C-alpha positions as semicolon CSV with decimal commas, in nm:
position;residue;x (nm);y (nm);z (nm)
1;M;-3,656;0,507;1,813
2;S;-3,425;0,743;2,003
3;A;-3,583;1,082;2,059
4;E;-3,236;1,231;2,099
5;A;-3,067;1,083;1,792
6;D;-2,955;1,324;1,524
7;T;-2,872;1,129;1,212
8;A;-2,959;1,157;0,846
9;D;-3,185;0,853;0,874
10;D;-3,384;1,021;1,151
11;L;-3,456;1,323;0,932
12;R;-3,641;1,100;0,687
13;E;-3,566;1,344;0,405
14;I;-3,792;1,619;0,541
15;L;-3,667;1,954;0,665
16;V;-3,832;2,190;0,909
17;P;-3,912;2,523;0,740
18;D;-3,808;2,855;0,887
19;L;-4,062;2,922;1,162
20;G;-3,988;3,293;1,177
21;S;-3,820;3,325;1,518
22;P;-3,461;3,254;1,625
23;N;-3,594;3,191;1,977
24;I;-3,787;2,876;1,880
25;V;-3,528;2,612;1,795
26;A;-3,666;2,325;1,588
27;A;-3,516;1,985;1,511
28;L;-3,646;1,660;1,366
29;Q;-3,546;1,345;1,552
30;G;-3,703;1,022;1,437
31;R;-4,078;1,075;1,411
32;V;-4,076;1,365;1,656
33;L;-4,050;1,739;1,598
34;H;-3,864;1,896;1,890
35;L;-3,923;2,263;1,974
36;R;-3,713;2,445;2,231
37;I;-3,806;2,786;2,366
38;D;-3,471;2,965;2,374
39;R;-3,477;3,314;2,523
40;P;-3,338;3,256;2,874
41;E;-3,203;3,611;2,905
42;R;-3,571;3,720;2,920
43;R;-3,690;3,417;3,121
44;N;-3,825;3,272;2,794
45;A;-4,088;3,546;2,772
46;F;-4,279;3,505;2,445
47;T;-4,263;3,770;2,178
48;Q;-4,546;3,765;1,927
49;D;-4,316;3,615;1,666
50;M;-4,227;3,334;1,909
51;Y;-4,596;3,257;1,956
52;R;-4,637;3,270;1,578
53;A;-4,346;3,028;1,532
54;I;-4,511;2,770;1,758
55;K;-4,837;2,817;1,567
56;R;-4,653;2,762;1,237
57;A;-4,488;2,451;1,379
58;A;-4,829;2,308;1,469
59;V;-4,969;2,380;1,123
60;W;-4,664;2,234;0,950
61;A;-4,641;1,924;1,170
62;D;-5,008;1,850;1,112
63;G;-4,939;1,803;0,742
64;Q;-4,641;1,569;0,783
65;P;-4,742;1,200;0,768
66;E;-4,390;1,100;0,879
67;L;-4,440;1,266;1,219
68;D;-4,623;1,131;1,521
69;A;-4,550;1,385;1,793
70;V;-4,415;1,727;1,887
71;C;-4,207;1,781;2,202
72;L;-4,204;2,132;2,351
73;T;-3,950;2,236;2,615
74;G;-3,758;2,537;2,743
75;T;-3,400;2,638;2,813
76;G;-3,209;2,652;3,141
77;E;-3,430;2,739;3,437
78;W;-3,720;2,854;3,220
79;F;-3,997;2,683;3,029
80;G;-4,192;2,999;2,951
81;A;-4,277;3,315;3,148
82;G;-4,570;3,433;2,938
83;G;-4,592;3,715;2,689
84;D;-4,317;3,976;2,665
85;M;-4,488;4,273;2,828
86;A;-4,238;4,518;2,679
87;G;-4,371;4,437;2,332
88;R;-4,038;4,332;2,180
89;S;-4,019;4,123;1,864
90;N;-3,772;4,016;1,596
91;D;-4,017;4,073;1,310
92;P;-4,218;4,391;1,378
93;E;-4,293;4,450;1,009
94;G;-4,422;4,097;0,953
95;L;-4,636;4,109;1,267
96;A;-4,778;4,446;1,167
97;A;-4,921;4,283;0,855
98;E;-5,167;4,104;1,083
99;W;-5,433;4,347;1,197
100;D;-5,543;4,114;1,476
101;P;-5,245;4,056;1,710
102;T;-5,415;3,762;1,881
103;D;-5,398;3,577;1,550
104;Q;-5,039;3,485;1,644
105;F;-5,147;3,280;1,946
106;P;-5,082;2,907;1,889
107;F;-5,317;2,755;2,145
108;R;-5,607;2,650;1,924
109;H;-5,358;2,517;1,669
110;L;-5,218;2,274;1,927
111;E;-5,574;2,150;1,974
112;R;-5,632;2,110;1,601
113;C;-5,298;1,941;1,531
114;S;-5,342;1,568;1,473
115;K;-4,999;1,498;1,622
116;L;-4,957;1,441;1,994
117;W;-4,792;1,727;2,183
118;V;-4,570;1,644;2,479
119;A;-4,463;1,928;2,710
120;K;-4,130;1,872;2,886
121;V;-4,149;2,139;3,158
122;N;-3,794;2,204;3,273
123;G;-3,850;2,505;3,500
124;L;-4,060;2,818;3,553
125;C;-4,391;2,790;3,369
126;H;-4,607;3,102;3,392
127;A;-4,892;3,264;3,203
128;G;-4,868;3,178;2,831
129;G;-4,622;2,901;2,913
130;L;-4,882;2,741;3,137
131;V;-5,154;2,784;2,873
132;L;-4,932;2,598;2,627
133;T;-4,898;2,304;2,865
134;L;-5,274;2,294;2,918
135;H;-5,317;2,249;2,542
136;C;-5,055;1,976;2,517
137;D;-5,166;1,613;2,530
138;V;-4,908;1,491;2,783
139;T;-4,717;1,710;3,029
140;I;-4,412;1,586;3,220
141;A;-4,250;1,826;3,464
142;S;-3,925;1,850;3,651
143;D;-3,949;1,867;4,028
144;R;-3,798;2,215;3,986
145;A;-4,092;2,340;3,780
146;R;-4,314;2,618;3,912
147;F;-4,654;2,718;3,775
148;R;-4,842;3,046;3,793
149;A;-5,134;3,226;3,627
150;P;-5,074;3,598;3,699
151;E;-5,297;3,747;3,428
152;L;-5,551;3,910;3,662
153;L;-5,264;4,090;3,834
154;R;-5,186;4,245;3,493
155;G;-5,543;4,342;3,407
156;I;-5,607;4,058;3,161
157;A;-5,927;3,855;3,165
158;D;-5,790;3,528;3,029
159;T;-6,113;3,346;2,954
160;N;-5,912;3,062;2,798
161;Y;-5,780;2,984;3,146
162;A;-6,123;3,031;3,299
163;Q;-6,264;2,770;3,060
164;V;-5,990;2,507;3,061
165;L;-5,838;2,522;3,409
166;P;-6,153;2,426;3,609
167;R;-6,195;2,118;3,392
168;Q;-5,830;2,029;3,443
169;I;-5,795;2,072;3,820
170;G;-6,145;2,150;3,949
171;P;-6,319;2,485;4,014
172;A;-6,186;2,544;4,368
173;R;-5,820;2,503;4,275
174;A;-5,866;2,693;3,949
175;R;-6,015;2,985;4,142
176;D;-5,725;2,971;4,385
177;M;-5,471;2,994;4,101
178;L;-5,652;3,257;3,896
179;M;-5,785;3,486;4,168
180;T;-5,464;3,500;4,373
181;G;-5,198;3,453;4,105
182;R;-4,994;3,246;4,349
183;T;-4,713;3,010;4,254
184;V;-4,791;2,636;4,247
185;T;-4,510;2,390;4,313
186;A;-4,442;2,082;4,103
187;A;-4,565;1,861;4,388
188;E;-4,894;2,053;4,403
189;A;-4,924;2,049;4,024
190;V;-4,912;1,670;3,996
191;D;-5,136;1,626;4,300
192;W;-5,396;1,857;4,146
193;G;-5,374;1,703;3,798
194;L;-5,227;2,018;3,644
195;V;-4,954;1,797;3,494
196;A;-4,946;1,423;3,428
197;R;-4,612;1,340;3,589
198;V;-4,335;1,499;3,794
199;V;-3,988;1,343;3,794
200;P;-3,651;1,438;3,944
201;H;-3,493;1,703;3,725
202;E;-3,209;1,477;3,611
203;Q;-3,463;1,218;3,491
204;L;-3,676;1,461;3,288
205;L;-3,513;1,383;2,953
206;D;-3,546;1,006;2,994
207;A;-3,909;1,037;3,103
208;A;-3,993;1,254;2,802
209;V;-3,814;1,015;2,562
210;E;-4,010;0,721;2,701
211;A;-4,340;0,908;2,668
212;L;-4,259;1,007;2,310
213;Q;-4,173;0,650;2,220
214;W;-4,512;0,533;2,345
215;C;-4,684;0,817;2,156
216;C;-4,515;0,701;1,837
217;R;-4,660;0,352;1,886
218;T;-5,021;0,474;1,878
219;A;-5,241;0,456;1,569
220;P;-5,267;0,797;1,395
221;E;-5,638;0,806;1,311
222;A;-5,745;0,654;1,642
223;R;-5,538;0,892;1,853
224;W;-5,675;1,191;1,658
225;A;-6,030;1,082;1,735
226;V;-5,944;1,047;2,105
227;K;-5,764;1,383;2,109
228;R;-6,061;1,555;1,950
229;T;-6,296;1,410;2,214
230;F;-6,073;1,539;2,494
231;H;-6,077;1,890;2,356
232;E;-6,454;1,882;2,316
233;Y;-6,466;1,811;2,689
234;Y;-6,272;2,129;2,764
235;G;-6,519;2,333;2,560
236;H;-6,486;2,674;2,396
237;Y;-6,383;2,990;2,575
238;D;-6,530;3,340;2,541
239;R;-6,298;3,476;2,273
240;M;-6,487;3,804;2,240
241;A;-6,450;3,887;2,610
242;M;-6,080;3,804;2,606
243;D;-6,016;4,009;2,292
244;R;-6,188;4,305;2,455
245;S;-5,975;4,264;2,767
246;L;-5,654;4,255;2,561
247;T;-5,728;4,604;2,429
248;G;-5,879;4,746;2,747
249;D;-5,761;5,015;2,987
250;E;-5,682;4,766;3,265
251;M;-5,449;4,567;3,042
252;V;-5,270;4,884;2,931
253;E;-5,222;4,996;3,292
254;G;-5,120;4,646;3,400
255;F;-4,852;4,621;3,131
256;R;-4,727;4,974;3,200
257;A;-4,708;4,907;3,574
258;F;-4,516;4,583;3,516
259;T;-4,253;4,749;3,296
260;E;-4,223;5,040;3,542
261;R;-4,191;4,798;3,834
262;R;-4,481;4,940;4,031
263;S;-4,827;4,827;4,137
264;P;-5,116;4,907;3,901
265;A;-5,338;5,204;3,985
266;W;-5,624;4,980;4,103
267;V;-5,418;4,836;4,391
268;P;-5,492;5,007;4,728
269;E;-5,197;5,204;4,865
270;D;-5,148;4,977;5,165
271;L;-5,117;4,671;4,937
272;R;-4,879;4,812;4,676
273;L;-4,553;4,635;4,600
274;D;-4,372;4,908;4,411
275;G;-4,029;4,800;4,295
276;R;-4,134;4,432;4,293
277;A;-4,341;4,406;3,975
């Protein structure tokens, strides 16, 4: 199987439905569904309809017996910079039909999906982009990748992070990432166990293809049982606390400060970085 082939035989007579966002590019290649985050002019920041498109891809892929895996990657220098804090979208009317905006988030759907998810991290991977990689089954990163969890700087209590990240890299390193919001290099990420592998940037495609080929050799029912056990290990996060944070005053101020390129009101005057949001 070639994960990069694009022939009629590879499509196996199934077509990917419209996922609802032009910024999530989908293609079937062999037994793999490839998804590319394609909004580089905004550093691949996720609109709600982009999140929804990834969720739809997970739901659709789960029901396709011809598929074994999903490969998620970015475009250019960006994998994903987190949610679009300006609130832009391509489908405001469709999103408004959902009274709960967090219903668009795809993270739990990656967990539920019986297919294996491989993240091919090509560059900057922040916030929601990092959460996506934490819910993928295998993560391979370029040596140019950078990782960051800046949610507390924006007034968001991301309890999903707080649940998963300590189990992934240990409590001390998770606290370091979450409480400071600092950038983690690719070398640190693989050393900590944040990602499975780091390869030279020019070898990223070949490494991902090889990983996908091995994924496609595994037995479907057996791998689903193993995947389910892994996610039971990570446990369940405090959804109620996170939902409350996403509608709270700190989040509103954090988002407003980011778009206005100033420090939030809670930052002491001598520590403000106005103009460098």
